[in-house]
C-alpha positions in Angstrom: 51.5 80.7 81.4 51.8 84.4 80.2 54.3 85.2 82.9 56.5 82.3 81.8 56.3 83.6 78.2 57.2 87.1 79.4 60.2 85.9 81.5 61.3 83.6 78.6 61.2 86.6 76.2 63.1 88.8 78.7 65.8 86.1 78.8 65.9 85.5 75.1 69.2 87.3 74.6 70.7 86.5 78.0 72.9 83.5 78.8 71.2 81.6 81.5 70.8 78.1 82.9 67.1 78.4 83.8 65.2 75.2 83.0 61.6 75.0 81.8 60.5 73.7 85.2 62.3 76.6 86.9 60.5 79.0 84.6 57.2 77.3 85.7 58.2 77.9 89.4 59.0 81.5 88.6 55.7 82.0 86.9 53.9 80.6 90.0 56.0 82.7 92.4 55.1 85.9 90.5 51.4 85.3 90.2 49.6 88.6 90.0 52.7 90.5 89.0 52.5 93.0 86.1 54.7 92.8 83.0 56.6 95.8 84.4 57.1 94.0 87.7 58.4 90.9 85.9 60.8 93.1 83.8 62.2 94.8 86.9 62.7 91.4 88.7 64.3 89.9 85.6 66.6 92.9 85.2 67.6 92.5 88.9 68.4 88.8 88.3 70.3 89.4 85.1 72.5 92.0 86.7 73.7 89.7 89.5 76.7 88.2 87.6 77.7 91.7 86.5 77.6 93.0 90.0 79.7 90.1 91.2 82.4 91.2 88.7 82.2 94.8 89.7 82.4 93.9 93.4 85.4 91.6 92.9 87.3 94.2 90.9 86.5 96.9 93.6 87.7 94.6 96.3 90.9 93.8 94.4 91.6 97.4 93.7 91.1 98.3 97.4 93.4 95.5 98.6 96.1 96.4 96.0 96.0 100.1 97.0 96.4 99.1 100.7 99.5 97.1 99.7 100.9 100.1 97.8 100.2 102.4 100.8 101.9 100.0 103.2 105.0 99.7 101.0 105.1 103.4 100.2 106.9 104.5 103.4 110.2 103.3 102.1 110.0 103.9 98.4 110.1 107.0 96.1 107.0 108.8 95.0 107.6 107.8 91.4 107.9 104.2 92.4 104.7 104.5 94.6 102.8 106.0 91.6 103.9 103.2 89.4 102.7 100.6 92.0 99.4 102.4 92.3 99.0 102.4 88.5 99.9 98.7 88.4 97.2 98.0 91.1 94.6 100.0 89.1 95.6 98.1 85.9 95.4 94.7 87.7 91.8 95.5 88.9 90.9 96.7 85.4 92.2 93.5 83.8 90.5 91.4 86.4 87.2 93.2 85.7 87.6 92.8 81.9 88.4 89.1 82.2 85.4 88.6 84.5 83.2 90.3 81.9 84.6 88.0 79.2 83.8 85.0 81.3 80.5 86.2 82.8 78.6 83.3 84.4 75.1 82.5 83.2 72.1 83.8 85.1 70.8 81.2 87.5 67.6 80.4 89.4 69.4 81.7 92.5 69.7 85.1 90.8 66.0 85.1 90.3 65.3 84.1 93.9 67.5 87.0 95.0 65.8 89.3 92.4 62.4 88.4 93.8 63.6 89.0 97.4 65.1 92.3 96.4 62.0 93.3 94.4 59.8 92.5 97.4 62.1 94.3 99.8 63.1 91.2 101.7 65.8 92.4 104.1 66.2 89.1 105.9 68.9 87.8 103.6 72.6 88.2 104.5 73.9 91.5 103.0 77.1 89.9 101.6 75.1 87.4 99.5 72.8 90.1 98.1 74.9 93.2 98.2 74.9 95.6 95.3 78.0 97.1 93.9 78.5 100.5 95.3 81.6 102.3 94.2 81.3 104.8 97.1 81.3 102.0 99.7 84.0 102.4 102.3 83.1 99.2 104.1 86.1 97.6 105.7 84.4 94.2 106.1 85.2 93.2 102.6 88.6 91.6 103.5 
């Protein structure tokens, strides 16, 4: 009961679609967890929609820059710089639009947050990946 109140309080200023019965399930799944544990797990769940936006923008920017690189062989340096700037601006606009239309936090985000908090590495990395701006992974395409 206390865990449900804590999670509800942590979600009070967050757009979510968590039902009361889902909160009950979360409270049961986190039996024995401290308030600090619940806060960390909730923070992890709440960040999931934000990470999705960041990841999508990073992938878009990477794809656009590859297009610019491929077309750069037969164009002037000024034209190439303009295309690179356009690619950057497209990714930036995509990110801003995604933030404006951020999806609500869901029970799936909490499932993933619990798994992450517990260190469950059995999940598919693409479904649970964190945004990493230094990532050079080529499997994003």
